[in-house]
N, C-alpha and C positions, 0 to 999 in steps of 0.2 A: 549424480544427477541428472533428468533429462534434460536437452538442452531445447531450449528453441529462439529463435532471433526476432518472433514474432510476438510470444506468448508473453505477457508482466510476470508471469510465475512459473517455477520449475522443481519439483518431486524430490525429496531424496530421501535415505533413511531414516523413518519419524521425524522426518522437517519440511518444509518448503520455503522456495527461495523466490523474494517477492522485489519487482522492480518496482521504487517509486516515483514519483515527482511531486516534489513539495513544493506548495503555494503557502506562505506564510503571512501571519497579518491580513487572515482572513475575518468574516461575518461569523463565523462557525465551524465547527470541527465537521466536516463531512468527505465522503466519496466525491468528487466531481467530475469520474470517469477514466476515460484513457487515453494518456499523453504518448505515442509511440509504444512504446514494448512496456510503457511503464503504467502501473493504478496510482493517477492521478488523485492528490489528497490535500485539500485545503485544512489549515489548522490556525485559530486563532493566535496562538503564540508566535512572537516577535523570533527570526532567528537571532537570537542572544545567550551566549554564555550556557548554549546546549539546552534553553528553552523550549526549542522545536524538537528537540531528538526526544525530548521527555516527553511532551505530548503526544508528538509520533508513536512510541512505544503504548503508552497508553492508551489512545486512540486506536491502535490496531490491537491492543489486549480485548478491550471493551466489543472492538466491533467481532473477531474470530471466538469471543470468548473463552480465552485462555489466560493463565497468570501472566501477571507485566516480565516477570523471570523468563518466561517463553518466548520473549519477543526480543530479541539481537538486532543491533544493525553491525552488519557487519562491513559495509565500506560505505562512503560520502557523510560523515559525517558532518562535517562543513560545506556540503553542498545541497542543492538540491533535489539532485539524483541519488538517490540511496537505495540499497541493496541492503534487505530484511531477511534473516530468518528466524521462521515461526517452527517452534516443536510443540508436535501434539501427535497423540496416539492416531490418530485419523487425519494426516494431511492432507488427502484426499477432500475433507469435508472442509476446508479452508480454501483449497483451487477451486471449489464448486464456487464458493462465496466471490473468490475473487473474478472467477469468470462469468458470474450473473451480472458483475457490473460490463463487465465488453460486454454482454449479450443485449442487457439495456441500451448501452449505447447506440449499438446497431441497432434498433429498433426507435430510439430517439427521433422527433421529428427535426428536418435541420433549421436551425435558428435564421430567424428572418434579420437579423441585424437590426431592427426598430428600437 
C-alpha cells in the first residue's frame, strides 16, 4: 500500500485503507472534515456494544456506494481512532471522495468562535 503520514487514506491492490476519527452521539451521521491524518465522522449511535462500529460500516457503505461487506474495520474497534479497509473495483474512486473532504476543509472559511 502507498503510505503517507499526512493523508487519511492509502491505496492497495483492489482496496483502500482509511484512517477515521469517530465522534459518537452526534445529531446526525456525516463527514465533518479532517482530524490530523484521519477523516472525521460524526455518528448518531453511542459507542456501546458495537453500535458505533455497525453505524460506521453502514455509513461508509452508503457514502462510497459499496456493499456493507466491502467495509471492514481493521483496527480500533474499541477506539475513536479506527482504520478501515474498503474493497472496490476502483479504489481510486473512493480515494477521490475521501480527498474531496480534505480539499473542502482547506477551502472552508475559518470559524469565528461565536
